[in-house]
N, C-alpha and C positions, 0 to 999 in steps of 0.2 A: 773866744775872744779875739784872735789871730784869724780865725776863718771868717769872722764877720766883718772883720776888715777887708779881707782879701774879696768874698762877696760884694762889699760896697764900692771897692776899686771897680771892679767889672761890672758892676751895674752902673756905675759913672761913665766907663768906657761906650758901655752899651747906649745910653743916652746920648752921650756927645756923637755918637755915629748918626744919630737921627738928623744932625744940622753939619754935618762935614765928613768926608772921607776917611777911611781908618789911617792912610799914610799923612795924613794933613793933621792928627792928635799925637799930641808931645806929652810925655811925662807930666808934666808941668800943667797942661792944660788937665789931664785926670784928676791931679792932686787938688789942683784948686776947685775943681768941680766938686770934688769930695771933700774939701775944705779939712786937706790935711797937710802934711810938707812932703817934699820931694824924698826924704831920708824914708818916711814910711811909707810911701812906694818900694823904695831899694830894700828896705826891711824884710818885705815880702815876695817880689820879684827881679830878676836881674833885667827885663827891659820888658818892652810892651807885648813882643813875641811871646814870653815866659807866660807872661800874665794871661795874654788871647787862649794860650793853649791851654791852662789851669782851670780861665773861666767856662772856656767850650765844653772842658771835659765835667764840670758842674752841670751847666745848664743843659746839654746835648746827649752826651753818653754816662749818664748816672750811673752811677755803679750799681750793678744786678748784683742777684746772688750768683751761685755757679750755672753758667750759660750752656744748655745742652742742646739737643736736637729737638727735641721738644718746645723749649720756651724761647728757641731761635724767633721765630716768627713773632712773638711779642714783644723780642728785644729790636728789631725790626720797626716796629710799628712805633714803638718810644721814642727810638732815634730820629722816624721821621716827623712825630709829631712835635718833637721837642725842635728840633729845626724850624720846623714851620712856626715855632711860637715866638722864635728868635731870628725870624727871615733876615733880617735886616744886618742884623751881626754875623752873621753866616756867610751871606751875599758877599759882604762888605770883606771878609777874611778872607775869600776864597778871590776877591778881587783887588788885591792890596799885593805889596812887596813880601808881605808874611805866609804867602800861600804855598810855599813850600814848606814850611814849617808845619803849617795846618794839613796839608795832604799826608805827611810823615806820620803826623799824629793821629789821624783819622785812618791810615793804611795799618799801624800797629794797633789800636783799638778794635779794629775789625777783625785783624788778621790773629788776635789774641784765641777768641771763643770760635772762629774756623777753623783754627789749629787744633783745639781742644777736642771741637766735635768730630775733626776727621781723625785723630787718635784714638777718638773712643770707638768709632766705626771702625778702626784697622786694629783694636786690640787683637782679634783672636784670626785675622786673616796672615797670609804670608806675603809680606808687602816691605820693601824696603823704607828704611828712614828716608831716604832719598826723596822718592815716590810720595810720599805721606807730605812731607814738605812742599814739593810742588804743587799736588791739590791742593793745599791750604793755601798757596800762593795764587794760584788761579783763580780759586772762588774770591779769594780777598780783592785780585785783582779787578774783576769782574763787577764785585757789589761796590767797591769803591769809585770803578768806571762809571759805574750808572748810576751812582749817588752823586759823584761831581759831575756829569753832565745836565741833572736835576737840578742841580744849584747854580750850575752855570747859564741856564737857562732861565734865571730870576724865579724858579720852582714855579713855572707860568703851567704845568703839568700835573694833574690832579694827584695826590699824594697817597691818596686811596685805591686809584689805578696803579701806580707806581708800587706800591706796597703789594698788593695783588701777583701783579709781575713776578715780582722779586722771590717772594713766599712760591710761586706756581714753578719757576726756574730752578730754584735750590730745593725744593722739597724733592727728596730722593735721590736728586743728583749727586750729591757729596756720596752716598751709599753707592749707587752705581758706579760712579766713577772709580772707587776704592775699590768694587767688586773686579772692574775690568783688569784694573794694576794686579790684582792677585790671582789672576787665572795663569 
């Protein structure tokens, strides 16, 4: 039941964004649109940023099974498809005062699988933990930078073309980078 209410609040926010900028939407606006009182909102979320991060996590970064080097391309495609399906919400979030919070969340979400993939590739190599962390950070930052640039452009570039560029550039690059560091 709690999950259903949280989803309803997120969906109401997404509907409100169709008619006004995110920065002009209040908790009262969301509560009224959902026909719940403000306390219901506060029962589930601390503030709009908290709700926005949770909702984006649900609709954009749906939890997968364990992400591996083999499933990574499918994960990227899912993220791009989900962003495209919620284009206005994502664009508004990235062009609001919540941007820093959203970018930090995206960086963490993308960074976790990249870190796991990097550690898995490096497990039989002589490479320091510090180098593994740097490689993960580098590829996470590259992916997030490309993703943010695409969102900032209002996603005018073709999503499928972007997907192919990302997969082409990351396929084997993490392995090759780990290999270079382990020499």
